[in-house]
C-alpha positions, 0 to 999 in steps of 0.5 A, a space after each residue: 475294061 470290057 468283057 464278053 457276057 457269059 452267056 451272051 445276053 439277047 436284048 430286044 430292040 424297041 423299035 426294031 433297029 438293024 445293027 451292023 456289026 461293030 456298031 457302037 454309037 447307037 447301042 443304047 437304043 437296045 435295052 436288055 431283058 435283065 438289068 445286068 451287062 447292058 452297056 454294049 460296046 460291040 454288036 453282032 446282028 441276029 435279026 432286026 429285033 434282037 442282038 448279041 453284045 459284048 458288054 462293059 464290065 460295069 453292070 449298073 443299070 440305067 433306065 435310058 441305057 446309059 451307065 450311071 457310072 459313065 455319066 458321073 465321070 467327066 465326059 464319060 468313056 463313050 463321049 470321050 471315045 466319040 469325040 476323040 481329040 476334037 475340040 468344040 468350035 462353038 460354045 453356047 452358055 445358057 444361064 438360068 439366073 437363080 434356077 435352083 431345084 425348087 424353081 425347076 420343080 414349081 415350074 415343071 409342076 405348074 406347066 407340065 403336071 406332077 408327072 411331066 418333064 422339061 425336054 432338055 432339063 429332064 433328058 436323062 431317063 427320057 432318051 426320046 426327048 432329045 435323041 442322042 443328047 446326053 444330059 445330066 444335072 449336078 450341083 456345086 457350092 459357091 462363095 465369094 471373098 468379101 461381102 462388098 467393096 468394104 472388104 476389098 483393098 480399094 473400098 470406098 466411102 459414101 462419096 465414092 472416094 477410095 479408102 484403103 483396106 489393109 486386110 482385104 478379102 473375107 470368105 463369104 458363103 453367100 455370093 452375088 451374081 457379080 462375084 459368082 459371074 466374075 469367078 467363072 468369067 475370069 477364074 478369079 474369086 472376088 468380092 460381092 459387087 465386083 465385076 471382073 476385078 480382084 480384091 485389089 481392083 485389078 482387072 482380070 482377063 475375061 471370056 470375051 477377051 479370050 474369045 476375041 483374042 482367039 479370033 472368035 465371034 462373041 455374043 451376049 443375050 439377056 432378059 435383064 438390063 445388059 449392064 446387070 452383073 451376069 451379062 456385064 462380066 463378059 464385057 466390062 471391069 468395074 469395082 462396083 456393079 451399080 456403075 451402069 452408066 455415066 451417071 450410075 444406076 439412075 434414071 439419068 436425071 441426076 448425076 450421082 455416079 460418085 456414089 455408085 462408081 469408084 471416082 477413078 473409074 469415071 471417064 471425067 477422071 481418066 478412068 475406063 468408064 461405066 459398064 455401058 461405056 465399056 460395052 462399046 469398047 469391048 465391041 462384042 459382035 452381038 449384044 441383045 437385052 434390056 437397059 436402054 435408058 442408061 444409053 440415054 445418059 450423057 458421057 462426062 469425059 473423053 472423046 465423046 463428052 457431051 454426047 449420049 452413050 447411044 450417040 457414041 455407039 452410032 459414031 463407033 459404027 454399031 448397028 443400034 436398035 432401041 425398044 423395037 422388036 421388028 427392027 431387031 428381027 430385021 438385023 443382018 450381019 454387016 462387016 465391022 458393024 456390031 449389033 447393039 439391040 436393047 429391047 426395053 428401058 430396064 429389065 424385060 417384061 415377064 411372060 406372066 403377070 405378077 402374082 402376089 405372095 401371100 401367107 398360108 390361108 385355107 380359104 385362099 388355098 381353095 382358090 389357088 393363083 392362076 398365072 395369066 399372060 402378060 400383054 407387055 411380054 415382048 414375046 408377043 412381038 417376036 422378041 422373046 428370049 428364044 427369038 433373041 437367041 435365034 437372032 444372035 445365032 444367025 448373026 454369029 453364024 453369018 460372021 466370018 470370024 464365027 464361020 472360021 474360028 467359031 463363036 462364044 455366046 452367053 444366053 441368060 434368063 434373068 427373071 427367075 432370080 429377079 422374080 424370086 426376089 419379088 416373091 413373084 412365082 408366076 414371073 419366075 415360072 414363065 422365065 423358067 419355061 
């Protein structure tokens, strides 16, 4: 609902902006002299430094010229009017794993100062930071339906054998990354440790499978091992999140996969294989992250039995890069040759050296910890999360499917959560940055 201001309010434009009649998409750059009737939906030019406007009925004032009520709506009236019936062609999902308010606050205070702000995260109230980008912050609750495989219908014993559970599913307020990731990747709530399967062990259709069915290109970038829960929910289905490779989540020197994978999932038992093996079958167009050591494990069954997972990837036509930032940056799109670039054996090194959490001590508080650069950080070699994301975007934009139908790209900063677990404040600050 809109109405004319009575009398029309003259507002000053800073800097002076000439507004053609009926211009609406930039009217937020003009701010009223009084906090009322500021949401302009039509303009009449007076001169370069003042305007008259027809205003929306909402009189809630916002410091950056956008209605608080509008931002609270799904999409908002202005945004809906601007995009009409158009659909987004491309989707880029950025995930800061474990990036809660406290993580954002400590990183902001340390890196930008108490009065500083992060462009993007703090764009609301800072219209100059990102131009016309509209940003907001919200919160929601999460839960899973089981605190582990024992709460699923296909639980297992210590040897990986199936043990039927007649009463699967149990509301669990504290989720893990595999259950929460599975819920948004598939729309199905599941138990902690599950990757894209329901509580009965049934695989659920995920976002990459939907995107590929729609003809879109797909990309997955992370600073974690690529087999870790958040990236894994796009490329695999596993009743146990630790089923990283044919020998499980190990260093590859001993075969104990039966303790970390359900035995019916293993290739040697006719299953779909470990997360690393499934990643090759999913055949995402771009996969960049850590976890290369699991690709050095040996396939135990099927067509590629006796070969390493790296050898399987090459025989399946992947462009492969192992722990080589220069080679990653040199990658180009090649038809029918998806990219698999794993930049470290495990999780990727953090930007700052570890800091040790200590109990409160007045003597130590007088000399607080200073975060120091980590010489092993791959950003020093052109393989930061930003570098990897840019390379993924370039590859997806050069992909004919991406050009025609768009792409879905997920980008995860994983070490916020991982360094929180380790009590490493500097590690998480560098990742949040």
